C-alpha positions in Angstrom: 21.4 8.9 5.6 18.4 6.9 6.7 15.0 8.6 6.6 12.2 7.8 8.9 10.0 5.0 7.6 6.4 6.0 6.9 4.3 3.4 8.7 0.6 2.9 8.2 0.0 4.1 11.8 1.7 7.4 10.9 -1.0 8.3 8.4 -4.2 6.5 9.5 -6.3 9.2 7.7 -5.3 8.1 4.2 -4.8 4.8 2.4 -1.2 3.9 1.9 0.1 1.8 -1.0 3.7 0.6 -0.8 5.1 0.0 -4.3 8.3 -0.9 -6.1 9.8 0.2 -9.4 8.2 -1.3 -12.5 5.5 -3.1 -10.4 2.6 -4.0 -12.7 0.3 -5.1 -9.9 1.1 -1.8 -8.1 0.1 0.1 -11.2 -3.1 -1.9 -11.7 -4.1 -1.3 -8.1 -3.4 2.5 -8.3 -5.3 2.7 -11.6 -8.4 1.1 -10.2 -8.4 3.5 -7.3 -7.7 6.5 -9.5 -10.6 5.5 -11.7 -12.9 5.8 -8.7 -11.4 8.8 -7.1 -10.1 7.0 -4.0 -7.4 9.1 -2.3 -4.2 7.3 -1.4 -0.5 8.0 -0.9 1.9 5.8 -2.8 5.2 5.1 -1.2 7.9 3.6 -3.4 10.1 1.5 -1.0 12.9 1.6 -3.5 13.1 5.4 -3.5 15.8 6.3 -1.0 18.0 4.3 1.4 15.3 2.5 3.4 14.3 -0.4 1.2 15.6 -3.1 3.6 13.8 -1.5 6.5 10.6 -1.2 4.6 10.8 -4.9 3.6 11.3 -5.9 7.2 8.3 -3.8 8.3 6.0 -5.1 5.5 7.0 -8.7 6.0 6.4 -8.3 9.7 8.4 -11.4 10.5 6.9 -13.6 7.8 9.0 -15.6 5.5 8.6 -16.1 1.8 8.2 -13.9 -1.3 6.7 -10.5 -1.0 4.0 -9.8 -3.5 3.7 -6.1 -4.1 1.9 -3.8 -3.5 1.1 -3.7 0.2 -2.1 -1.7 0.7 -3.2 -0.3 4.1 -6.7 1.2 3.9 -7.4 4.4 5.7 -8.4 3.6 9.4 -12.0 5.0 8.9 -12.7 2.1 6.5 -12.2 -0.5 9.1 -10.6 -2.7 6.4 -7.6 -4.9 7.0 -4.5 -4.4 4.9 -3.5 -6.7 2.2 -0.8 -7.3 -0.4 -0.6 -8.4 -4.0 -3.2 -7.4 -6.6 -6.6 -8.3 -5.1 -9.5 -6.9 -7.1 -12.1 -8.0 -4.5 -10.4 -6.1 -1.8 -9.9 -3.1 -4.1 -13.7 -3.1 -4.8 -14.3 -3.2 -1.0 -12.1 -0.2 -0.5 -13.8 1.7 -3.4 -17.2 0.9 -1.9 -16.0 2.6 1.4 -14.2 5.5 -0.1 -15.1 5.9 -3.7 -17.0 8.8 -5.1 
């Protein structure tokens, strides 16, 4: 049975990180946020029956390879979402939300 997708707009109050199994870039992203105490919710798109729907949502009509993770900063930060491991964007997010 399909579950409801968790979209970034469903949880604007927290940073969402969409991950996959065994994703090194996902783990590096989460580790950097953990180190600075930035709250986030990780959503593994491969847990459960909705992987295809998540991919469609994340790709948002774009072709090509998807580099994980997809990060959607909490709305209060005013930051745009990104994907792949992007240390500069992680630093920006930490600057807004870190301890």
